[in-house]
N, C-alpha and C positions, 0 to 999 in steps of 0.2 A: 668647386674645390679651389682654394686660394693657390697662388703661385708657390708660396712657401710650403704648403701641404703637398703640392705636386712634387717638388724637389725632395721633400722628406720621404714621400712614398717611393720615389725612384731609388733613393738610397737604400730603403728597406727592402725593396724588391730585389736589388742587386745582391743583398746579403742572403736571401732565402730561396731565390728561384734558380734552378739549374739552367733555365733558358737564358738567363742574363748574368750568369756567374762571372766573377772577376778573378783576376790573378794578382800576383804581388805587384806593388807600385813600381813602375819602371825607373831607371836612373834619371836624374834631373836633366842630363844633357840631351835627352830625347824629347823633353816637354815641348820645346818650341816647335819642332817639326811636327809633332803629333797635333798640336793645337792649330798650327797654320794649315796643315792638311785638312783638318776638319772644317775650318773656316772656308777654305776654297771649295770643299765639297758642298757645303750648304749653299754657297753662292751659285755654284754651277747647277745644282739641282733646282734652285729657284728660277734661274735663268732658263733652263730647259723646259720646266713646267710652264712658265709664262709664255715661251715661244709657241708651244703647241696649243695652249688654251686661248691664245689670241690670234691664231691663224685663220684669217677670214676666208681662206680658200676651202676650208673644211666645214662640214655640217657639225651640229652639236654632238651627234653620235660619234663622228669621226674624231672630233677634238677629245672626247672622253676616252676613246680607244687609244689615241696617241698618248694621252696623259697617263693612262694605265701602263703603257709601255715605259714611260719615263720613270714612274714609280717602281715598276717591277725591276728595272735596272738599278735604281738608286736605293731601294730599301731591302733589308734582309727579311723578306716576307715569311720565310720558313721559321726564323727565330720568333718573329712577332706572332705568327699563327700558333705556334706551340705555347708561347707564353699566355696568350689569351685563353686557351683551353684550360690551362692549369692542370689540376689533378683529374679533371674530367677525361683527359686523353687516355689515362691508364685503364679506364673501364670501357673504352670504345672498341668495337669490333674492327677488323681489317676493312670491311666494306664501308663502315662509317668513317673511318680515318681517310680512306681514299676519296670518299665523297666530300669530306671537309677540305682536304688538301686541294681538291679541284675547284671548289667554289670560293674558298677564302681569298685568294688574290683578287678576284673580281669584286668581292664584297668590300674589302678593306680599301682598295684603290678608289672605289666610288665614294666612300666616306671621306677620304682625303681630298678628292676632287671638290667636294662641297666646301671643305675647309680652305682650300687654296683660292676659291673665288674671292675671298676677303683680301688677299694680298697680291693677286695678279696685277701687274703693271705699276705697282707702287715701289718707290725706292727702298732698298734694303740697307740698313745700317747695323753693323755688328757692334753690340754693346759690350759684350765680354765673352770669353771662352775659357773654359777650365777643364782639366782632366777629372774624370770620375772613374776611379779604379785604374786597372792596367791598360785597358784597350779602348775605353770610351772617352769621348769629349762632349761636353755640353756647350753648344754655341748659342748664345742668347742674342737675338736680333730684334729689331723693331722696324715696322713699316709705317711711315708717316702717311696720313691722309688729309685731304683738304678740310674735312669736317670731323670733329670728334677726336678722341685721344688716339695715339698710335696703336697699331696692332702689334702685340708682342708674340714672338714665335721662338721657341726653344727647340733646337735640333740635338738629338742624342745620336752621335755619330760613332760607329764602332769600326776599328780596323780588324778585319777578320784574319784568320791564320793564313789565308791565301795572299794577304797583303792588300786586298781590296777594301775600300771604305764603303760602308753602307749605313743608312739611317735605320735605327731600330725604334725610334719614336720621334714624332713631331708634335710639339705641344703648342697649340694655338690659343692665345688669350687665357693661358692657365689651365687648359683642358687637355689632358693626355688621353687620346683615344685608346692607347694600349692598356692603361690602367682602368679606365671606365668600362671598356668592353670586357675585360677579364672578370670584373665583378658582375657585370650584367649577364655574361654567359653562364657563370656559375649559378646565379640565382635562377635564371630561366631554366637551366637543366634540372635543378632541384625540384622545380614545380612541374615542368612539362616533359622532361626527358630529352635525350640526345637527338632522336629523329625529328622532333618538333623544332629543335634549334636549327638543324640542317635545313629543314624546309623553310624556316624563316630567313636564313642567310641566302638561300637560293632565290627567294622571292624579292628580297631587298636588293640583291645584286643585279637584278634584271634591269 
């Protein structure tokens, strides 16, 4: 999926999904603080993730567990989890929902750990940042590397009603896990059912 298509898909998802619904555009005078806050958030999340993933005092399993803690604190996993299920969530039993809510944070943070391996230890440069709706900011960054083209990473940062900022999507090299997995989950459930999806998530999160 191209970077233009990813941004178009994000805009479309904002319009149709209750999980990432937006409100009225805020007054112009708060734009700078919203953008600056999102930029600082992206920088801090990257720094914290790099710190735990490069900690030589920890084993690989310990690094992954620490990284999962960083993401659990920095990402709105409940919003992401609901969005990825889409309409499937409406037909799930309480037991299935409980099982999904338990395994999803482990599953998604493992996926992001693999994505972060590409950017750990590389210098971050903020290319641009702009508001998307009333509460979200897209922060576009690049990570230079010695060989090959820079790695582009877009952070969709939301200011929650609590006032906290959380990432609701991290798009690495034009790939949005949030959008890709939503389509993948829907297709898999249509063919195999919810219980098979849950079993797959539990297996892949291990």
